[in-house]
N, C-alpha and C positions, 0 to 999 in steps of 0.2 A: 306195728310199725319197726320195721329194721332199723338197726345202727344207721345204715346208709339211705334211708328213705327219708327225705325231708318231708314235712306234712305240707301239704297245697295250702297256703294262705289265700283266702280270700277275702278280700277288701270290701267294705261296704261303699257306698256313694259317699258318706260323710268321712271316713276316713282318707278316701280318695282325694276330698276337698281341703281336708287339714293338711295332707301331704302338699298337695299342690300350694297352699298357701304357704308353708314353710320354705318350700324350693323356691318360690317367687321372691320370699322377702330374703333369703339366703344365699342362693344360687347353689346350695348343697344337696346333695343327691340324698333324698330320703328312703331309707331301707324300707319301713315300717311305721306303723303309727298304730296304738292300742288305746281305746278308748276306755279309761276306767271310771263307769258312772259313780260306782261306790266310793271313790275318794276324789272326785269330781277334778279328773286329772286327764291328759293327754300325755301318754308317754312315746316319742319319736326316738326310731332305732336310726342311727347314721353310724357312717364308718369313722371309728376311732380316731382317725387325723381330723375329721372335719368338726368335731365335737366344737372347740371354742368359735368355729365361724357361725355355725348354727346356733348358738347361744348368743353372740356379736358382741361387739364391745361394751363391757360393764353391764352384759345382760340385756341389751337393748332390745332385740328379737323376742326373747323369750317373754320380755316385759309387755311388749307390743300383741303378741298372740294371747297373753294372759288378760289384757285388757279388751280385745277382741272379741274372744272366744268367752271370756267369763269362766275360765278353769284353768288350773294349775298347769303349768307344761315343763316337762321334763324331759331333758335330752341324754340318751343312751348311747354307748358305742355298741355296736353289732360284731359279734364275729360267728363264723360258723363250726368254730373249736367250742363244745360245752364247757370245759374249765375257764376259757378268756371271758366265755360269755357270763359265767356265773361271776367273774371278778369285775366285769363293767357293770353288771346290774346291780352289786353289791359296794360299787365305788361310792366314795373314798375310803371305804372300811379297808384294813388291810388283811387279804384271804391267806392263811397258812395252808390250808390242806381241805381236799373237797374229795368227799366219797359219794360214789352213786349206788345206790342199792336196789335190786329189782326184789320185789316183794312176791309172795304168791299173788295169784290173780292181776298180775303183770302192772302193779303199782311202782313207780319208780320214786325213791326218794333220794335227795340228796343231804348229805351232811356238812356242814360247812363250818370249819374252824377258822374263826378270826382271832385278830390279836386282841387280848383281854379289854385294851383301854377303847377298843373299837366296837364291841359288841352292842353298845346302844345305836350306833351309825348304821351298823350292819341290818339292827332291826328296824331303826326308825321310829318316830313320834306314832303310838298306836300301832304299830307293825306294818306302816306303810311302806318302809323301803324293802322288805322281806316280801310283802305282798306283790310289789313293783317286779321284783325277781321270780316269783311265782307264776305272775301273769305272761313274764317273757318266755321262761322255760317251759310252761308249759304247751306254751304257743309254737316253739320249734322245737323241743326235744322231748314232748309226752311228759315232763315231769310234773309229779302231783303234789309233791310236798317239799318244803325247804326245811331243815333244823339248823338253826344256828348254834355253836358251842364256842 
């Protein structure tokens, strides 16, 4: 896949249903939805300016979806720019530096330097936050691994 080629993302019927549900609830355009069975969560990607609207006052929409779908709900900003997407995926951790390395065999690895006090936030409990970033970056940019430093 060349740098300019965006992967063709094919949504499942389940993902379409979840996107329609969030859209109907919030009237926010939902760019994508990733079902993470391993962590029992659904990750929605929306325009960064719509994150607050998607979450709702005091998190009402996220709570409602969590109750309805019996899964954790996460709302993440979407960007077509790799560096911005990494920052959104690891928020609220403060990202200092990003380096993308292409390994032999075509593997892409991202090294992300974060503020030392934010390292735990970037990684998340049991690696959940870095796993979320890996899912998003694999889907959109073909990134195979993320290393937080």
